[in-house]
Z-matrix of the N, CA and C atoms (Angstrom, degrees):
N
C 1 1.448
C 2 1.535 1 110.57
N 3 1.321 2 116.77 1 -44.07
C 4 1.466 3 120.75 2 -179.53
C 5 1.527 4 110.97 3 -62.18
N 6 1.338 5 117.50 4 -40.39
C 7 1.465 6 120.95 5 178.77
C 8 1.526 7 110.32 6 -63.10
N 9 1.313 8 117.45 7 -40.30
C 10 1.459 9 121.68 8 178.54
C 11 1.530 10 110.15 9 -63.38
N 12 1.318 11 116.69 10 -42.78
C 13 1.459 12 121.47 11 179.05
C 14 1.528 13 110.85 12 -63.02
N 15 1.329 14 116.96 13 -43.48
C 16 1.468 15 120.43 14 178.86
C 17 1.527 16 110.54 15 -62.72
N 18 1.323 17 117.82 16 -42.56
C 19 1.461 18 122.03 17 178.86
C 20 1.521 19 109.87 18 -62.06
N 21 1.319 20 116.89 19 -45.38
C 22 1.459 21 120.60 20 179.58
C 23 1.523 22 110.89 21 -61.09
N 24 1.308 23 117.49 22 -45.71
C 25 1.462 24 120.79 23 -179.69
C 26 1.520 25 111.61 24 -62.44
N 27 1.332 26 118.11 25 -42.43
C 28 1.464 27 120.62 26 178.15
C 29 1.521 28 110.11 27 -63.15
N 30 1.321 29 116.47 28 -42.89
C 31 1.457 30 120.40 29 179.49
C 32 1.531 31 109.94 30 -63.08
N 33 1.321 32 116.74 31 -42.46
C 34 1.457 33 120.74 32 178.79
C 35 1.513 34 112.20 33 -61.20
N 36 1.305 35 117.25 34 -40.08
C 37 1.462 36 121.62 35 178.62
C 38 1.527 37 109.70 36 -65.75
N 39 1.321 38 117.15 37 -43.20
C 40 1.471 39 120.14 38 178.71
C 41 1.527 40 110.10 39 -62.22
N 42 1.322 41 117.53 40 -42.38
C 43 1.457 42 120.66 41 -179.85
C 44 1.528 43 110.56 42 -63.48
N 45 1.310 44 116.44 43 -44.33
C 46 1.455 45 120.34 44 178.75
C 47 1.519 46 109.79 45 -62.24
N 48 1.299 47 116.63 46 -40.85
C 49 1.458 48 120.74 47 178.93
C 50 1.530 49 110.43 48 -60.56
N 51 1.323 50 117.34 49 -43.68
C 52 1.471 51 121.13 50 178.44
C 53 1.521 52 110.14 51 -60.97
N 54 1.318 53 116.01 52 -46.25
C 55 1.464 54 119.89 53 -179.42
C 56 1.526 55 111.02 54 -61.98
N 57 1.317 56 116.54 55 -42.26
C 58 1.458 57 119.69 56 179.32
C 59 1.521 58 111.33 57 -61.96
N 60 1.329 59 116.96 58 -40.11
C 61 1.465 60 120.26 59 178.98
C 62 1.528 61 109.98 60 -64.54
N 63 1.327 62 116.51 61 -40.92
C 64 1.462 63 120.74 62 178.12
C 65 1.524 64 109.78 63 -64.26
N 66 1.328 65 117.00 64 -45.40
C 67 1.468 66 120.61 65 179.42
C 68 1.524 67 111.13 66 -59.79
N 69 1.336 68 117.10 67 -39.75
C 70 1.464 69 120.39 68 179.71
C 71 1.526 70 111.00 69 -62.45
N 72 1.327 71 116.35 70 -43.47
C 73 1.470 72 119.81 71 179.24
C 74 1.522 73 109.77 72 -63.80
N 75 1.317 74 116.88 73 -49.94
C 76 1.466 75 120.76 74 -177.11
C 77 1.530 76 110.70 75 -60.61
N 78 1.306 77 117.08 76 -37.21
C 79 1.471 78 120.12 77 -179.33
C 80 1.523 79 112.11 78 -64.65
N 81 1.324 80 117.73 79 -18.91
C 82 1.469 81 121.69 80 -177.49
C 83 1.521 82 114.04 81 -98.79
N 84 1.318 83 117.76 82 -1.74
C 85 1.467 84 119.49 83 177.39
C 86 1.526 85 107.01 84 -67.29
N 87 1.340 86 117.43 85 121.49
C 88 1.468 87 119.47 86 -175.79
C 89 1.530 88 113.18 87 -68.84
N 90 1.297 89 114.84 88 154.64
C 91 1.465 90 122.31 89 175.02
C 92 1.533 91 108.75 90 -56.10
N 93 1.332 92 116.76 91 135.31
C 94 1.458 93 121.36 92 178.83
C 95 1.516 94 113.87 93 82.91
N 96 1.331 95 117.44 94 4.94
C 97 1.463 96 122.58 95 178.08
C 98 1.522 97 109.23 96 -124.05
N 99 1.323 98 115.88 97 160.08
C 100 1.458 99 121.90 98 176.44
C 101 1.521 100 109.00 99 -129.95
N 102 1.316 101 115.15 100 161.72
C 103 1.464 102 121.90 101 173.71
C 104 1.518 103 106.85 102 -134.14
N 105 1.310 104 116.43 103 144.93
C 106 1.459 105 119.58 104 177.85
C 107 1.525 106 109.62 105 -81.18
N 108 1.329 107 114.88 106 162.54
C 109 1.461 108 119.73 107 178.04
C 110 1.528 109 110.59 108 -57.28
N 111 1.316 110 116.60 109 -43.78
C 112 1.459 111 121.04 110 179.54
C 113 1.513 112 112.58 111 -65.42
N 114 1.311 113 116.57 112 -38.71
C 115 1.465 114 121.06 113 178.38
C 116 1.529 115 110.31 114 -63.78
N 117 1.324 116 117.10 115 -44.51
C 118 1.462 117 120.76 116 177.92
C 119 1.524 118 109.64 117 -60.85
N 120 1.325 119 116.73 118 -43.07
C 121 1.467 120 120.48 119 179.48
C 122 1.530 121 110.63 120 -60.28
N 123 1.331 122 117.31 121 -46.46
C 124 1.469 123 120.46 122 179.99
C 125 1.524 124 111.26 123 -63.27
N 126 1.328 125 117.36 124 -43.18
C 127 1.456 126 120.82 125 -179.57
C 128 1.528 127 112.28 126 -66.91
N 129 1.324 128 115.98 127 -26.83
C 130 1.469 129 120.68 128 176.90
C 131 1.527 130 110.85 129 -86.22
N 132 1.329 131 115.95 130 8.16
C 133 1.461 132 122.66 131 -177.96
C 134 1.523 133 111.46 132 60.89
N 135 1.348 134 114.11 133 41.43
C 136 1.462 135 121.63 134 178.50
C 137 1.530 136 109.75 135 -131.90
N 138 1.337 137 117.54 136 56.78
C 139 1.466 138 118.79 137 -177.75
C 140 1.524 139 110.71 138 -57.27
N 141 1.324 140 115.65 139 138.82
C 142 1.458 141 120.33 140 -179.58
C 143 1.529 142 113.53 141 87.03
N 144 1.313 143 117.49 142 3.43
C 145 1.466 144 121.51 143 -177.15
C 146 1.535 145 112.46 144 -107.07
N 147 1.324 146 118.21 145 29.65
C 148 1.463 147 121.23 146 -178.44
C 149 1.530 148 111.65 147 -57.35
N 150 1.315 149 117.12 148 -43.21
C 151 1.470 150 119.66 149 179.48
C 152 1.520 151 111.35 150 -65.42
N 153 1.322 152 116.19 151 -34.51
C 154 1.457 153 119.92 152 177.87
C 155 1.533 154 110.34 153 -66.35
N 156 1.326 155 116.47 154 -35.38
C 157 1.467 156 120.16 155 175.64
C 158 1.529 157 108.90 156 -61.31
N 159 1.327 158 116.83 157 -45.30
C 160 1.463 159 120.60 158 177.70
C 161 1.515 160 111.95 159 -59.58
N 162 1.310 161 116.11 160 -43.83
C 163 1.464 162 121.08 161 178.36
C 164 1.531 163 110.42 162 -62.43
N 165 1.315 164 116.70 163 -42.39
C 166 1.466 165 121.42 164 179.95
C 167 1.521 166 110.55 165 -63.29
N 168 1.329 167 117.20 166 -40.84
C 169 1.465 168 120.25 167 177.64
C 170 1.529 169 110.68 168 -65.97
N 171 1.316 170 115.93 169 -39.56
C 172 1.467 171 120.95 170 -179.90
C 173 1.527 172 111.47 171 -63.74
N 174 1.328 173 117.00 172 -32.70
C 175 1.461 174 121.73 173 -174.63
C 176 1.539 175 113.40 174 -93.74
N 177 1.328 176 117.80 175 10.97
C 178 1.467 177 119.61 176 178.31
C 179 1.527 178 109.96 177 -60.27
N 180 1.311 179 116.81 178 143.49
C 181 1.467 180 119.36 179 176.76
C 182 1.529 181 110.81 180 -62.06
N 183 1.308 182 116.08 181 144.93
C 184 1.459 183 121.73 182 177.59
C 185 1.527 184 109.03 183 -57.28
N 186 1.314 185 116.81 184 134.15
C 187 1.457 186 120.68 185 179.40
C 188 1.517 187 114.53 186 85.30
N 189 1.341 188 116.86 187 7.72
C 190 1.462 189 120.54 188 179.37
C 191 1.528 190 109.98 189 -60.51
N 192 1.304 191 117.04 190 142.34
C 193 1.470 192 122.96 191 178.09
C 194 1.531 193 111.79 192 -87.15
N 195 1.320 194 117.23 193 -3.68
C 196 1.460 195 121.55 194 -179.73
C 197 1.534 196 109.63 195 -64.84
N 198 1.332 197 119.24 196 133.75
C 199 1.464 198 121.10 197 -178.12
C 200 1.539 199 112.42 198 -77.65
N 201 1.312 200 115.45 199 63.79
C 202 1.470 201 123.29 200 -178.94
C 203 1.521 202 112.01 201 -54.65
N 204 1.312 203 116.81 202 -31.95
C 205 1.461 204 122.40 203 -174.48
C 206 1.526 205 112.55 204 -67.91
N 207 1.324 206 118.07 205 -13.34
C 208 1.471 207 121.83 206 178.74
C 209 1.523 208 112.04 207 -85.12
N 210 1.313 209 118.17 208 -0.44
C 211 1.467 210 122.16 209 178.30
C 212 1.527 211 107.54 210 -100.45
N 213 1.335 212 115.56 211 122.92
C 214 1.472 213 121.92 212 -172.33
C 215 1.531 214 110.12 213 -134.21
N 216 1.317 215 115.84 214 174.58
C 217 1.471 216 117.76 215 178.25
C 218 1.530 217 110.95 216 -85.98
N 219 1.293 218 115.72 217 169.72
C 220 1.469 219 121.33 218 -173.07
C 221 1.526 220 113.58 219 -77.59
N 222 1.324 221 117.51 220 -0.41
C 223 1.468 222 121.13 221 178.08
C 224 1.536 223 111.95 222 -93.77
N 225 1.328 224 116.56 223 -0.61
C 226 1.462 225 119.36 224 -176.03
C 227 1.511 226 110.63 225 76.29
N 228 1.309 227 115.79 226 35.53
C 229 1.454 228 122.02 227 179.69
C 230 1.520 229 109.55 228 -135.27
N 231 1.313 230 114.85 229 166.44
C 232 1.450 231 120.45 230 173.70
C 233 1.522 232 107.87 231 -89.37
N 234 1.314 233 116.80 232 149.41
C 235 1.463 234 120.67 233 -173.68
C 236 1.530 235 114.13 234 -90.93
N 237 1.316 236 117.53 235 -12.37
C 238 1.467 237 119.44 236 177.96
C 239 1.523 238 109.93 237 -72.19
N 240 1.340 239 117.45 238 156.69
C 241 1.472 240 119.04 239 172.98
C 242 1.534 241 109.96 240 -56.57
N 243 1.309 242 116.65 241 138.46
C 244 1.459 243 122.82 242 -167.43
C 245 1.535 244 115.39 243 -53.35
N 246 1.297 245 119.60 244 -38.19
C 247 1.459 246 120.36 245 -175.14
C 248 1.527 247 112.77 246 -104.62
N 249 1.316 248 116.79 247 17.10
C 250 1.463 249 120.50 248 -179.14
C 251 1.535 250 110.71 249 -81.17
N 252 1.314 251 115.68 250 160.93
C 253 1.464 252 121.26 251 177.74
C 254 1.533 253 110.37 252 -63.16
N 255 1.339 254 117.24 253 -36.78
C 256 1.465 255 120.95 254 179.80
C 257 1.531 256 110.69 255 -64.84
N 258 1.336 257 116.35 256 -41.88
C 259 1.464 258 121.11 257 178.23
C 260 1.527 259 109.69 258 -59.83
N 261 1.331 260 115.36 259 -49.13
C 262 1.470 261 120.28 260 -178.83
C 263 1.532 262 111.33 261 -60.46
N 264 1.337 263 116.30 262 -43.18
C 265 1.470 264 120.59 263 -179.68
C 266 1.522 265 110.74 264 -63.16
N 267 1.339 266 116.82 265 -44.67
C 268 1.462 267 119.74 266 -179.07
C 269 1.525 268 110.44 267 -65.69
N 270 1.320 269 117.02 268 -44.56
C 271 1.458 270 120.07 269 179.84
C 272 1.534 271 111.06 270 -61.69
N 273 1.310 272 117.37 271 -43.18
C 274 1.463 273 120.90 272 179.87
C 275 1.530 274 111.46 273 -62.36
N 276 1.327 275 116.76 274 -41.86
C 277 1.465 276 120.63 275 179.47
C 278 1.533 277 110.79 276 -64.42
N 279 1.328 278 116.62 277 -42.39
C 280 1.467 279 120.10 278 179.81
C 281 1.530 280 111.15 279 -68.39
N 282 1.328 281 116.84 280 -41.93
C 283 1.464 282 119.83 281 178.39
C 284 1.526 283 111.27 282 -63.43
N 285 1.328 284 116.86 283 -34.87
C 286 1.467 285 120.72 284 177.44
C 287 1.526 286 111.50 285 -64.18
N 288 1.335 287 116.24 286 -22.12
C 289 1.472 288 121.17 287 177.89
C 290 1.526 289 112.06 288 -95.87
N 291 1.344 290 116.58 289 5.88
C 292 1.462 291 120.54 290 175.12
C 293 1.518 292 116.17 291 98.61
N 294 1.305 293 117.99 292 4.47
C 295 1.471 294 120.25 293 179.16
C 296 1.522 295 108.64 294 -81.00
N 297 1.333 296 115.13 295 127.14
C 298 1.459 297 121.81 296 -175.24
C 299 1.526 298 110.05 297 -99.18
N 300 1.326 299 115.41 298 127.64
C 301 1.459 300 122.17 299 177.62
C 302 1.522 301 108.99 300 -102.73
N 303 1.316 302 115.37 301 140.31
C 304 1.466 303 122.41 302 172.81
C 305 1.518 304 107.53 303 -133.15
N 306 1.319 305 115.52 304 117.91
C 307 1.465 306 121.86 305 -179.32
C 308 1.530 307 111.36 306 54.73
N 309 1.314 308 116.76 307 42.58
C 310 1.460 309 121.83 308 175.85
C 311 1.518 310 115.41 309 79.38
N 312 1.338 311 116.99 310 5.49
C 313 1.467 312 120.61 311 179.87
C 314 1.523 313 109.85 312 -127.43
N 315 1.300 314 115.47 313 164.23
C 316 1.458 315 121.47 314 172.77
C 317 1.518 316 107.01 315 -135.13
N 318 1.324 317 115.85 316 161.63
C 319 1.459 318 120.59 317 -178.18
C 320 1.531 319 109.39 318 -80.17
N 321 1.309 320 115.71 319 105.29
C 322 1.461 321 120.35 320 -178.65
C 323 1.527 322 110.71 321 -61.86
N 324 1.331 323 116.98 322 -36.31
C 325 1.468 324 120.29 323 178.71
C 326 1.520 325 111.85 324 -59.90
N 327 1.322 326 116.41 325 -36.31
C 328 1.465 327 120.60 326 -177.41
C 329 1.525 328 112.65 327 -77.70
N 330 1.317 329 117.12 328 -32.69
C 331 1.467 330 120.14 329 -170.55
C 332 1.528 331 115.16 330 -112.31
N 333 1.319 332 117.53 331 -5.61
C 334 1.468 333 118.24 332 -177.39
C 335 1.528 334 110.82 333 -71.24
N 336 1.306 335 114.23 334 137.02
C 337 1.463 336 122.63 335 178.07
C 338 1.521 337 108.28 336 -67.22
N 339 1.320 338 116.67 337 122.75
C 340 1.457 339 122.52 338 179.04
C 341 1.525 340 107.75 339 -112.49
N 342 1.321 341 115.37 340 129.59
C 343 1.448 342 120.42 341 -179.82
C 344 1.521 343 107.89 342 -111.87
N 345 1.318 344 116.69 343 123.82
C 346 1.464 345 122.04 344 -177.19
C 347 1.512 346 113.49 345 -77.08
N 348 1.323 347 117.27 346 -22.13
C 349 1.465 348 120.74 347 -175.27
C 350 1.522 349 109.52 348 -129.43
N 351 1.314 350 115.47 349 173.38
C 352 1.470 351 120.17 350 177.58
C 353 1.513 352 108.60 351 -63.52
N 354 1.314 353 115.60 352 136.05
C 355 1.461 354 121.50 353 -179.37
C 356 1.520 355 109.90 354 -68.87
N 357 1.342 356 117.46 355 132.35
C 358 1.475 357 119.63 356 -177.55
C 359 1.520 358 112.49 357 -67.42
């Protein structure tokens, strides 16, 4: 039983550490820019964890100040169902920062956050 508890605690710490790294990256996405789930994962030193980034964004506490809405998919689209309240909220927040949508998409090349150096 004690070994199981120790394993669980270590796993929990690793998971929290991953989430914290993701939160740090997302907190640094500049206003008017977006980052893809995969990009956030790579910058958090978690290559291949794009879905985990999505899960982490989904599980943010209500009222979080983290700019979750700046994380998008690699197609230049929002990942919520098109007519959902979440989709509308994310689109409105991005448009308020100057991101232009055309037919439900935006130009990822124009708005993607580009980092010139290794992320700290």
